[in-house]
N, C-alpha and C positions, 0 to 999 in steps of 0.2 A: 605559335604555330610550328608544327613539325610535319613536313609534307610526306615523310616516309610512312608507308602503310605495310601492314603485315600480310602480304600476299606472296606466296612462294611459287616461283616458276619451276616446273619439273626439270630435272637434270637432262632428260632426253631432249626436251624442247630446246634447252640452252645449247646442247651439242649440235642439234640440227641447225640452229641459227648460225653458230660459228662455222659449221661446215658450209652452209649456204654462202656466207660472206667470203670464205677462203677459196671456194671453187671457181676456177676460171670460166666454167660453163655458165655461171650466173652473172658474170661481169656486165653483160648487156642489159640486165634488168635494173642496174643501178644508174642513177643520174646525178650529176654534180649539182650541189645546192649552194649557190653563192660563191664558193671558191673550191679549188681543186682538192683541198684537204678535207672536204666535207661532201659526202654522198649519201644517198638513201635509196631504198627500194620499197615502193608501195606494193605490199603483197596483195592488196585487194584488186589490183589490176593484172595480177598474174593468175595463171591456172596451174596450180601445183598442189602436191600433198601438203607442203608447208603452209600454204594459204589456208586450207581447211583446218589444219591443226591449230594455227594461231587464232582463227575465228572462234573455234570451239573453246580455246583457252580464254579468249577475251570475255566470252559470256560467263565463264566460271569466275574470272578475276573480278569483274565488275559486281557480280553477285556477292563476292566476299566483302566488298565495301558497302553493301546495302543498295545496290542498283540492279533491280531485277530485270529492267528493260531500258533500252536506249536506242537511239537512231545511229545509223552508220555515218561517221564523219566522211564526207565525200572527197575532200581535197587531197589529204595525205593518207587517210585510212589507217590501217595497221601497217606501220612501216619499220624497216630495219635501218637505223642510222649508223653511219660509220664516220668517225673523225680520225684522221691520221695526224702526225705531228704538226702542230701549229693550227690545226682545225678547231673551230669553235662554232657554237650556235649564236648568231647575233641576237641582240636584245630586240624582242618584238612581241606583239600580241596577235591573236587570231580572232576572226569574227565568230559570233554566235550564229545559229541557223536562223532561217526566216521566221520561225515560230518563237524565237527568244530563248531556245534551249541553250545551255552552256556547252561550249566546246571544251571537253575534258580529255586529258591525255593521262593514261596510266602507263608509267614508264618502268622498264626493268633494265638495270645495268648488267648486261650479259658479260661484258669484258671491261675491266677497269684499266685505264692506262697507268703507266708508271707514276705520272703526276698530271695534274690538271684534269679537265673534263668534268668538273663538278657543276651541278646545276645551279643556276643563279635565278632567284625569284625575287622580284621587287628589290633588287640591289643587294640581296643577302645570298652569299655563297653557302650552299649546304653540302655537308659531307655525306656521301652515299657510298656504301661498300659494294663490291662485286656480288651480284646475285640479289641485291636489295631492290625494292620497288618504291617509287614515289609518285605522288599525284600532282598534276599541274592543271590549274584552271586556265587553260590557254587563252580563253577569251576575256579573262578578267585580270590576269597577272602579267606584268612585263617579265619575260623569261628568256633565258639563253643559257650558255655554258662557258666555262673558262677554257682557254686554249689547251689542247693536249700537249704534253711534254714527253718526249721520248718516243721510242719506236714501237711501243705496244699500242695497238689501235683501241679506241673507245668504241664499243659496240652496244647499241641500245635497241631494245624492242619497245616501240611506242604504240599503244593501243588507243586509237582515237574513237570518241563517241560524242553524240549530242545527248545531254542529260537534262531531264526536267528539273526545274528549280526546287521542287519538293525533295528530290533525292540529294541535290547539292547541299541543302540545309543540313541534312543528316551527316553528310561527309564533313562539312565544315565543323559541326559540333564535335565530330570524332577527332579531327586533326588539331582542334584547338583545346582538347582536353589534355592537360599536362600531367605526366606521371612524375610527380615530385620526388619519388624515390630514385630517379635516374638523373637528376640534374646536378648533383654535387660530385660524385665519383666520376672520373673520366670513363666514358662508355666506348666500347669497340665500334658501335655503329654511329658515333658522333651525336647521339641524342642530346647530350648536355651542351655540346658546342653549338648545335643548331638552335637550341633553346635560348642560350645567352646571346648569340648573335642577333636574334630577333629582339630580345629584351633590350640589348644595348641600343639598337636603332630606335626603339620606341622611347627610350630615355634620352634621346638627343645625340647619340653618337653619329659622327660623320666620318667618312674615310679621309685619310690624310696621306699625301704623297711625300714620303721621306726620300731624301737623296739615296741613291743606290749604295753609295759609299758608307752609309750608316746602317744599312740592312744587313747586319752581321749575324743575326740569328734568324736566318731565312726571312720571314715576313716581319719580324720584330726589330724595330730600330733601336740602336744603342746610342744614347744621347749623353752628352757631358753635363755635369752639374754646372759648369761655367765655361766660358770661352777658353780659359787656360788649360782645360783638360781635353780640348778637341783633338789636338795632335796625338795625345796618348790613346784616345779612342781609335784613331786611324791605325795605330800600330798593333792593336790587339788582334790576335788570330783566334776566332771563336770556333774554328773547325773542330778542335778536340772536344769541346763541350757538346757541339751538335752531334758529331758522329758517335760519341760515347753514349749519350742518353737516347739517341735514336735507336740504339741497340739495346741498352739496358732497360729503358722504360718508354717504349714508343708511344703508348697512350698518353702518358704524362707530357711527353715532348709535344705531341700533337695538340694537346690542350693549350700549352703555352703559346705556340706559334699561331694558333687560330684565334685566341682570345686576348692575349696581351699585346698591346700596341707598341710600347716602348720600355726599354730597360735603362736605368741610370746607374752605372757602376759607382761604388763608393771605394776609392782607393786608399782610404786612411788605414794605416797599419795597425795591427793588434786589435782588431775589432771584428765583430760578427753582427752586423746590423742589417735589418731589412724593414721596409715599410712601403705602403701604397703611395704612389706618386700620381696626383691628379692631372688629367689632360689639360685642364685650364692653365696649368703652370707652364706649359710649353705650346700653348695655342692650339691644342688638339681637342676640340669639343667632344666631351664624353669619352675621351680616351682612357684606357686602363694602363697605367704605368706602374713600374715597380723600381724602387731604389734598393740596392743590395750590395753588400761587401763583395769586392772582386779580389781574389788572390791569384797571382800569376802562376804559382806552382801547385795550386789545389783548386780546381774548378768545381768541386762538389758543392761548396756553399752557394755558389751562384745558382745552380739548377734547383737545389733544395729550397732556397729562399724564394725563387720564382714560383715554385709549387705552393709554398706556404702562403705567400701573399695573394696568389691567384684565388685561393679558397676564400680569403677575406673579400676579394672583389666580388666573387659569386654571391656571398651572403649580403654584402652591401647592396648589390643590384636587386636582390630579393626584398630589400627593405629592412635588413638588420643593421641599421645605422643610416646615416645621411650622406656620407662621403668618405674619402680616404682617411683611414685611421680613426674614424668616428663611428662607434658601434651603437650609439643611442641617438634619438629614441628609436624604437623598433615598431614595425607595422604589426597590426593585430590580425593580419592575414594568416600568420603562422603560429604565433604564440600570444597568449592573453595575459602573461605575467606582467606585473608592475615592476619597475626597475628596483624597487625596494626589496623585492623577493629574491634572496640570494641563493646561490647554488655552488656546491663544491666544484672547483675548476682545476683543470690540468695546469693552468697558469695562475699564480697568486695564492692558491690554497696550499701549495707546497713551499717550504722554506727556500728551496733552491730555485724557485721560479717566481718568488714574490718580487714585484717590480717597484721601482722608486716611487711611482704614483701612489702606492699604498704604504709608503714608509718602509719598504723592504720587509714587511712582516706578513706572515701568512694570513690571508683573509679570503672569504668567499666572494663571488661576483654575481651580478645579475645574469639571468638565463641567457640573454642575448650574447653577452660577452663570453660566457662559458661555452656557448655553442661555437662562437668564433674560434676560441682557443682550441677546443677539442678537434674541430674539423681541420684546422690548419696544421696541427701537430700529427693528426692521423695521416695527412698527406705526406708529411715529412717522414714519419716512421715507415710508411708503405714504400716510399721512394728508396729509403735505405735498404729495405728488404730486397728490392729489385737489384740494387747494387750488390748485395751479398750473394745473390744467385750467380753472379759473374765473378765476384771477388770475395770468397768466404773468409779471407784473412783480413779484410778491410776493417781496421780497428775502430775508426770513427763511425762507420755504418753499424758495426756491432753494438757499440755503446749507445748510439742514438735509438736504434730500433728496440733495444732492450729497455732503455730508460723510459721512453714514451709508451711502448707496448705494455710495460708492467703497470701502467696507471690507467689504461683504457677502461677496464671493467668497472672500477669504482666510479670513475668520472662519467661514464656512459649511464650507469645505473642512477646516478644522482640527477643527470639531465632528465631521464624518463620520470623520475620520482617527483622532481620539483616543477618541471615544465608543464604548463597548461596549454597543450597543443590543439590547434584546430585540425580538421581533417587534412588540410594541406601540410600543416606542420608535422602531423603524424607521418605523412609521406616522406618528408625530408628526413625525419628521424629513422624511419625504416631503412632508407638508403644508407644513412650513416652507420646504422647497426649492421647492415649487410656488409659494408666495406670493412668495418672493424672485424667481423667474423672472417672475411677474406684475408685480412692482415694476419690474424692468428693462425689460419690454416697454412699460409705460405711461410710464415716465420717458423712454425713448428716443423715443417718439412725440411727446412735447411738448418735447423738448430744443431743437429748432430754433426754437421760439417764445420761448425764454427770452432775456432781455437782461441 
């Protein structure tokens, strides 16, 4: 499920709402809701131009999601909600009306705080950008929001309605239809993050409270391979890694901190290793972990390897493999190829990437494994391009972006040629193809700057 809906609120209405919130003349219309950092104004109980403007927009907005008629929700109506620092919406559900119609809320994030303020639905936190809309089955889903962090207020317009079950069925079908072309590449609106958070929970993931001292990558815990490395973990300052990649590749960084549960550094010298690390190994049911080389004077491998292995986790969750570092067998939801049908691969089909498992000799791979390899190295090359935008003289980024980028066209063509894709699989491949094209566009733009 993805609760975000494609309804756009007019800029004028957004400005009018912000002005309403900021005007001291309207302070009396707001009332505290549970705590001082949370207040709301029920526009339906006011007599103003904004009340009529919002009611008119509500009719338009609900029509856009297939609801031509609805009853007015009488308790909160159409309201403006404001959360200041520390404010959040507590987890709760609201009742249906006396006729059994669903209490639906169509919400618009008018102003996004610096951090926090994300909607939480049935224990899943969703990423919503400023100006975006999302739907909430208030009478069916346990819902709330995370605490606001920082001095910028969270401002939400919430349009309440009682909606007949026949229309709810259509909305449900709409929000449950997955656009597979958008689940692999990091998306600006968090579509992929929201999709995999839901999928992880369905597959048994449970939240885990790690000690604050280990949360060195924001929400990602950094765990030792053994007790002997615990003290070394405590001494590591991950601030340079965080700040650099927040700037260089914010979408990739957001993907990591939202979807990866823990990172296990590998301190062995003279190695560049990475692999998936299953949650069962650290007592975190369904957790996505990654082990990767950590170099004190070069933090690039850490982030690049996290991106690389995160792509493997995404594909494994979709059924391309059964667990960490295991890419077979694969589900037929996306590809129908037998494992004996081999495909040219960015890993193993080239002499310099032939692995020990195949005798270090070039050989082709099953489609599932070729897809894993292609996507993971696409993310690596794309990350290096983001680095080159900020550091065009970075030799490592130049070499890796050129190496992998030079092999994409042949490897992608082979995947399309050999792969027997279902409609859902075609969606995945369309997304990968689009991301590849984006890589080439951005790489070619900076190529004249490289030395």
